C-alpha positions, 0 to 999 in steps of 0.5 A: 913682207910687204907692208903698205910703205914698205917692201923686204924681200927676205928673211931677217939676218937678227930680231932683238930688242933694244933698250937704248934712250933713242930707241926707247924714245921712238918707240915710247917704251922700255925698248924697240923690237928690231929687226937687222935685214941685208940693204938689198933685199929692203925698199921704200915702195911709197912716199920718201922718207925724211932722214936725220942723223944721229950721233953715238958712241959706235958711230953715227946712224941715219934714221928715216921718218914718215915726213907726215908725223915723224914716225920711225921707219928704218935707220941705216948705221954708219958702220953696217952699210950692207944692213938696215935696221 
C-alpha cells in the first residue's frame, strides 16, 4: 500500500478496532480502525511527523501527528518496538 505520505511494503500483521478513549478522541468516532504492521516495512515518504508521548497502563505510546493539523498518522508502542500501529 502506498499513500501520499506513508508506504507499507507488506501485508498487515493484525487488523482490529480499538475503543479506548484516546482512539475515540483521535478518530472522532466510537472506535479507531487499527492495522499492526512490521516497523521495518513501514516508511514515511513525505514530510516529518510530530511525535508526542501518551502514558498508559500498558506502557508509553509515541504518537505521530501531521504538524499542520494534528491528524494522527501512526503510533509506536514502547513494549513492541518491532511494530507500528
